N, C-alpha and C positions, 0 to 999 in steps of 0.2 A: 571588465567586471566579471567575477566568477559566476558561472551559471547558477550556483546555489544561492547567490545573494539576492537582495530584494525581498526581505522577509515579510510575512503576513501574520496577523495576530489570530490565535486560536484560543478562545475562552470568553468568559462573560463576567459581568459584575466586578470589573477591576482585576480579575485574575487571569490565569492562562499563560500561554507561552507564545513566542514568536518563532515561526518555522520558516526554513529556507524554501524557495520555490522548487528546488530540486531535492527530493528526499531519497534516501537509500532504503531499498527493500531487502530484508535480510533472509528471505527464503533460500536463494541460491547458495549462500555460504552455510546453510544448513544441509547441504548436499541434495538439493532438489534435483531430481532426475539422475544425476550422477555426481560422483565425489569431487570435492575440492580440497586440496591439501591445506594444512594449517597455515603454511607460509603464503599460499595464494589468497586465502581468506583474509589474512591480516593485511597483505599488500593491497587488496581491493578496498578495504575500509580506509587505509591510509590514502589511497588515491582519491577516494570520495572526499575525505577531509581536505586534501590539497586543492580539490576542485571547488571548495566553498560549500559543500554539503554540510548542513548542521541538523538535519532531521534524519533520525535513524529508527527504522521500524523492524520489530522482530515479533516472535510468538513462541510459546512452548511447543506448538504444533510443528514448527519448522525444524525438522531433523531430530525430533524427540529431545529438544533442549539444546542441540548442538549450536544452532544459530545464536541463541542467547549467550551461551558460554563464549563463543568466539567474538561476538560483538562487544560483550562486556569487557573482555580482555583488551580489545583494541581501543576502547574508550576510557580505560581505567585512569590514565594519567592526563586526560584532556578535560577541558571545561568549555562551557559556552554552547553545548549541544542540547538538542531536544530528543529524548528517548521515548519511544512508544513500544509497549508490549500489549499482550491480549490475555483475556480470561475466558473461561468456558470449557477448556480441556485441562484436566489434571493428568499428570504423568505418574504412573504407578508401576511397580515391578510387573513384568510380563508373567502371565499365568503359565506360560510354557517357556522353558529355557532351551529351545531347540537350536539356538544359534543362528536363526534365520534372519532375513533382512526385512526391514519395514515395508509394509505393503501399501502405504499411502503416498508413494511418490518420492520418498527420500532414501538415498543410498546410505543407510545407517543400520547398525545391528539392532534387532528388535528386542533389546533387553528390557525396554519399557513399553507400556501401552497407554493409549489415550483413553480417558474416561470423561464423558460429558458431565459437567457439573456447573449449573448456573444458579446455585443457591448462594445465599449471602456468605455462608461459611466457605463455600467453594471458591468464591471470588477472593476472599481475604487470604485463603490458603494459597491460591494460585499466584497472587502477587508476591506473597512472602517467598514462595519457592522460586519464582522468577528472579527475585533479587538475589537469592542464593546462587543461582546459576550465573547471573550477570556479574556477581561480585561487586555490585554498586549499591550505594545507600538508598537510591530512589529512582523511580521512573517519573516522567513528566505526564505522559498520556497513557490511559488505560482504556482499551477497547474491548467491548463484548464481541467475541469472535464466532461468527457463523451460527447464530442461534436459530437457524431456519426451522428446525423441528422442535424448538424449545422456546417459542416466542413468549408464551404466557409466563413461564417461570423467569425468563430473562427480564421481562418488564416488571414483574411483581417482586423479584428477589435480587437479581444481579444488579439491575439499575439502582435501586435504593442503596445497596451496599457501596457501589461506586460513588454515588452522590454523597454519602456520609464520609467516605474517604476524601473526597474533594473538599468538603466543608472543613475537615480536620487538617487540610493542607498536605495530606499524604501524597496525593497526586494533584496536578494542576489543571488537568482537563480530562474529560471522559467522553466516551462515545461508543460507536458500534462499527464493526468492520465486516462487510459482506460483499458477495458478488451478485446480488440482486438488489433492486431498489425499493420494492414494495414494503418489505419488512423494516428497513431503515426509516422509511417515511412514517411508520407508526411511532418509532422512537422520537422522531423530530416533532410530531404532533402531540404526543402523549407524555413526553418527559422534557427535562431541561438539559439535554446533552449539549456538548460543545462542538463535537466534530463527528463526521461520518467518513470512514474510509470506504470508497466505492470502487470495486474492481470490475473493469471491463464493460460497464454499462453507460459510460459517457466517453465515447471514442469516435474516431473518424468513421467507423463502420457501424456503430451502435450508440444511438442517442436515446435509448429507451429510458434511461435514468433522468431525463430532463425534468419531469415533474418533481422528483426528489430535490434536484438542484434548485429549482424555482422556490420550493418551500423552504429550503435551507437559506436561500438569499433573503426571504421574507422574515425569517425568524433569527437571523444572525448566527446560524450554525455553519461552520466552515467544513469544506470537503477536501479530503486528501484523495486525489485521483490516482488509482492504481490500475494495473492491467491495461495500460493504454495501447499496447501492441496487440491486444486480443489474442494472446498466447503465441504470437510469432508472425502472423501474416503481414503486420505493419512494421516489422522490425528491420526490414531490408528495403533498399531502394525500389526493387521490384517485388511484388507480393509473392512470398513463399511461406512454407510452413503451415501450421495449423491455425484454425479459427476456433477460439474457445475450446482448445485442447482436443479438437477433433479435425479430421480432414475437411478442408474448406470446400463448401459447395461451389460449383462452377459459377453460380450467380454472384457469390461473394467475391470470388477471385476476379471476375469481370469488373465488378464495381470498384474493387481496390486498385485494379490496373488502371482504370479511367482516372481515379483520384491521383495515382502516381504520375500519370501523363500530364495532368494539369499542374501538379507540383513542379515537375521538371521544367515546364514552360516558364515558371517563375523562379527558376534556379533554387528550388527547395526540394529536399529529398522527402520520401514518404515517412521515414521515422522521425525526421525533424518536424514535419507537420503533425504527426501523431502525438508528439510530446507537447507541441505548442497549442493544439486545439483545446484541451480541457482548461488551460489557463485563461482562455478568453472569457470564461463564465465568471461572474463576480463572486460566486460562492466558493470557487476553487482556490485554495490557499497554496497547494503544492502538488506536484506530480511526483509520485513515488515509484522509482524504477529499480527493479531487482537487478543485481549484477553479480557475476562470479569471477571477474577478472579486472585488473587495473585498466586494461585496454577498453573494456566496455564502459567503464566509468568515464574515461577520457573522451571517448567518442560521443557518449550521450551529453556530457557537459559542453562539448564544443558545439553540438547541434542546438542545444537549448540556448546558448548564448547568441546564436545568429538570429537576426530579425526575420520575420516572415511578412512579406508585403500584403497589405490589406486587399490588393487586387486579386490575390490568389483565393482568399476566402470568398470574395465577391463572385469569382468565376465558379467556384465549387457550389455556391448557393444558386447561381443562375442556371447551372446544369442540373439542379435537383439532387446533387450529391450530398449536400448538407442542408438542414432546415434554415429557412430565412430567419435572420435575427430581427 
């Protein structure tokens, strides 16, 4: 069975969409950190499709629209997928035409700039412009993106605009995407969103988002788990790289190393466990994994398809490395 199969429903009141348990994160094909060629970006999406992935996520933020353009082109002649994009940042011509590079982590020319806008008009404009870049007639899921410093406007203006678009059938599900759990909890408690994309806060090393997941489970809101490798430390069989995009503290490396040792004792790799862990929670519908090459897609899909023995989770809990269920 392909790793992407085994769908889960996202939505309420008879609406919504079915998402694959393996989702594709589109930031890397927007040239996150370093460039990806057009050919490699297309081959990566093709590999995801062949692996059974049917949930594809992108955003205007990713490469100043490059991710949306590339993903839309790759999906143009396909059907049966679920496409997610985000609102909250409008792309406008850059005030300076110096020919510099984007300073927000994407290797693209800074001919555009991001402008925060969580107004109702901003939401509608954002979606319209996203469809233009995607070259597609519709998206399925619309997420309010990173409203950390704009919570009141996002709740009072962006959410009602998305709720109206959902009621009109323009989008099938709505929600919020963030790398913290406290603000999404407000959305879950104060609105009728369908889905939360939570990055990095429910992983093998960080379960701080558990209160949000518990509330989502109580209210029927589904979670798309992103950032499951905590920016890299969990992406290899032995812990390497960064933790939450910064050098990993020694205590975190030590904890990750002990987790890796227990995983190996049960013939499981650290990245395999990192992908499997969020899916154990009933609120989690899909694990969304960014990828920039077909090889990454193939490797992740193979690991996701392998069962993880319950005894491994039991040992991690008994060692105090995971909370007892």
